N, C-alpha and C positions, 0 to 999 in steps of 0.2 A: 504493500500500500504506500509506503514511503516513496518507493520508486515511481509510482503512478503520480503522486503529487508533484514530485520534482519534474517528471516528464511533462505534466500539464503546464507547470510554470514556464518551463523552457520553450515549449511549443507556443505558448501565449506570447512570450517576448519575441520569438522569431516571426510569428504571424503579424505582430504589430510593427515590426521593424522592416520587413522585406518590402511592403508597399511604399514606405517612405523612401527607402534607398532607390527603388526602381523609379519612383516619381522624380527623384533628384537627378537622374541621368538626363543630360541635355539632348534628347532625341525628340524631334517633332511628333512622332507617333505616340509618345508617352505624355503629351501635353494634357490629354483628357484626364489622365489619372492625377496629374499634378493639380489641375483645376479642382477636381473633386476633393483632394486632400486639403487644398488651400481653404476651401469653404469650411471644412470641418476644423481646421487648425486656426483660422482667423479668430482673433479676440482683441478686445481693448481698442487701441488706436487704429489697428488695421481692419477693424470691423465697425466703421462708423455707420449710422443709420442710412446715410445717403448711398452706401455701397451695396444695399440689398433691398429687394422689393418688400412690400407689405406682407405678401404671402410667405416670403422667406423668413421674415421676422418672427413668424409664429413658431419657428423651430430654433429660436435663440433664447438665451436666458441672460440676465444681468451678470456682468463680470464679477460683481461683488459676491456672487455665489461661490467664488473661490473659497470663501469661508467654510463651506460645507466640506471641501476636500480636507482641510486641516483639522476640523472637528472630528471627522471620521478617522483620519490618520492618527491623531493623537490618542484617541480612545482605543483604537484597534492595536496600535503599536504598544501602548502601555499594557494592554491585556496580554499580548504575546510576550512582552518583556517579563512581566510578573510570572506568568505561567511557565516560561522557559527557565527562569531563575529558580522557581520552586522545584521544578523537575531536576535541574542540575544539582541543586543543593541536596535534595532528598535521595536521588537515585544514583548520581555519579559524582560524589564529592571527590576532589582531587588532592586536597592537602591533608596530610595526617600530622606531620611534624613541621611546625613553622620554622622557616629559615633553614630547612634541611639542605644538604648538598644537592640532591636531585632538583629541589625547588630552584635554587640559584642557577644550576646548570641549565634547567629548562628555560628560565627567564633569559639567560644570556644567548642561547642558541635558538630562540624563537619557538619554544614548545616542542622541539624535536623529540625529547624524552617521552612526552606524552604520545605523540603521533606514532612512534615506533614501538610502543608497548603493546599490552593486550588489547583485545577488541573493546573491552569495557573502557579502558583508558582512552582509546581513540575516540569512542563515542562521547566520553566525557569531555574531551577536547572540543568536539564539534558543538556540544551543548553550551559549554561556557563561551565559546567563540560566538555563538548565536546571541547569548546575553550581551556580550560586548558590542556587537554590531547593532543590536536593537537599542542599546543605550545611546549610541550615536544617532540613530534614526529618530528616537524620541526627542533628543535635543534639537534636531533639525526641524521636525514638524511642530514642536511647541513654539519655537521661535517664529516660524511661518504663521502660526495661528495668532501670535501676538502682533506680528506685522500687519496681518490682514485686518485686524481690528483697530490698531492704533497708529500704524505708519502709512499704509497704502491708501492714498486718496483716489479711489476709482472714479473716473468720469461718469456722470449720470447716464450718458449715452453709450458707455462701453458695454459691449455684449459679447457673448461667445455662443457657438453653435451647440445645440443640445447633444450632438454626438460627442463633441469635445468635452462636454460636461460629464457625461457618463464614462467616457474614457478616463478622465481624471479620477473619478471615484474608483474605477477598477484599478487604476495604477496604485493608488494609495492603500488599497487592500492587498494587492499582489506583491508590491515592493517589499513591505516589511515581512511578509510571509516568505519571500525569496531569501531573506537574510537568515532565516532559521529553518528553511525548507528541509534540510537533511535530518532534522530531528523533530519536526513539527508534529507529526502524527503520534510519536511517542509522548510528546508533551501533552497533546490533547487526551491521549489515553490515560496518562497519569492524572490529569485534572479530573477526568470523568470518574476514575477510581476514588479519588478523594471526595468528590461530591456524593458518590454512591455510598461510601463509608459513612459520611456525615448523615445521610438520610436514614441508613439502616441503624446506626448506633444512636443517633440523636446527639444533640448538642452537649448534654451533661455527661455522656459516656465517651466522648472523643478525648483521646490522650492529648495533654497539653504539649505543644511542640517545643522542643528544646533547640534554641537557636544559638549557634556558635558564630558570632560575627566574623571571626577569623576565617571560618570555612565559607561564609557567605561572600566575603570580599576578596580574600587572598587569591583564589583561582584566577581572577581577572588579571592579576599582576603577573601570573605565570605564563600567560599566553605568548609572550615573546616580543622581540624588538620590532617585528614587522607590524604588529598591532599598534604600537606606539608611534611608528612612522605614519601609519594610516590615520591615527588620531590627530597627528600634527597636520597632515594634508587636509583632513576634515575641518580642523579649526581655521586653517587658512581660507578655505572656501566659505566657511560659515561666517567669518568676520566680514569678508569682502561682500558677500551677498547682503548682509544686513546694512552695510554702508551704502551699497547701491540702491537698495530699496528705500533707505532714508532720503537719498538724493531724489529719487523718483517721487516720493511722497511729498517732498518739499516744493516741487515745481508748481503745484497748484495751491494757491492761497486758500481756496475754499473748496469743499467737497462738491459744490455745485458748479464750479468753474469747468468749462469745456474747451479749453484752449491748450494746445501742446506747444512746448518749447524744446530747444535742444538741451539735453542734460550734459553737465560737465562735472568733473571730479572723479577721483578714484579710478576704477578700470574703465569708466566711460571715455577716458582720454585715448584708449586704444581700441575698444570695440563698441559696437552699438548696443549690444545686449549683454553687458557684463554680469547681470544677475543670472542669466542663462549659463554663462561661462562658469560662474561660481557654483551653480547647481551641478555642472559636469564635474568640477573638482571634488565636490562633496561625494558624488557617487563613485568617482575614481578612488576615493579613500577606502571604500569598501573592498574594491579589488585589491588595493595595496595591503589592507589589513588581513586578507585571506591569502596573501602571497600569490594571487592569480591562479589559485588551484580550484576555485569553485566556478564551474561552467554556468550555473544559474545566475550568479552575480555578474559574471562577464556579460551574459545576454541582457540582463537588466541594464547594465552600463551602456552597452551598445545601443539599446533602444533610447535611453536618455540622450545620448549624443545625437543620434539620428533625428529624433523628434525635436529637440531644442535647436539644432542646427537648421532644420527645415523652417522652423518658426522664426529664427533669428535672421535668416536671409530675407524673408518677407518683411520683417520689421526694418531691416537695414535699407531695403529698397523703398519702403514707405518714407523713411526719414529723408532719403536723397530726393524723392519726388516732391516732398512738401517744403523742404528748406533748400534754397539755392546756395546758401552759404554753409551747408553742412560740411564738417571737416572731412576732407578727402583722404586723410591719413588713417581714418578709422576702418577697421575690418568689421565684418558682421558679428562674429562670435569668437573665433580663434585667431589670436594675433599672428600676422604674417602668413597665414594659411587660408582662412576663409572669412 
């Protein structure tokens, strides 16, 4: 069953990525596919009311509905995080003796001792790695939830296609699940057993859990140097995305204002969509943290790159059409490449 879930996630990312890549190929015969995807991908400034008919408007929703993405993502990711953490602590604890020689060795060589041990230890490594990745993801979506409420001043006329809306909801359910997909079903099974035990025994007969905070936290420090490099990459993208969203949010003095200006500052000096670039950096950190060994996370990352690059090019072209003095030195999303 675990294999089926992982297979489903991988096929989902492939199915979502391939049409975007095909539509990005500059072949006239593929223009129809590009136009279809552009309709679904347009949002915000690239989807002004004047750009679609009244009948088409029925299939759009306000861009402020982005809030729904991050409400769902924060709740779902927190659920997965707590459930995976409980499973890892109860079923596959990794630390027996604090600061033991294997612990220090494992930390210095990136968890190699765990990975090359028994099957239980290898599964424990996967579970605790899932906890680590979900911690990063929760930090990301909680910040985006905060920004959506207090930082982003969406134009009253800014809208997005309903297909894009449901795609976003699917993404924020599938992405956190992909970060713990290798142990997710075992986590759900463990959670179901705990619930069943609670129902059968009743609240008064349930044994009080004994929590050793060293065992709760220490395994995360054992995962290895690549995870801390991943955390550093994550923090780099996390900070710059917040700065770029602050810049975008400050461009409009009022939430009811409907005028766009050229953004400046931070990564806006090099690319037109630096918040997208930062998002790519954030998801690249998950690849780094797993040492590039998890195919599901690789496919998730490739989808993020393809999807945001496709949208960034459209945004870049919009800026260039709207502003005659738009900086010619700026790229769409990836400096010196795209």
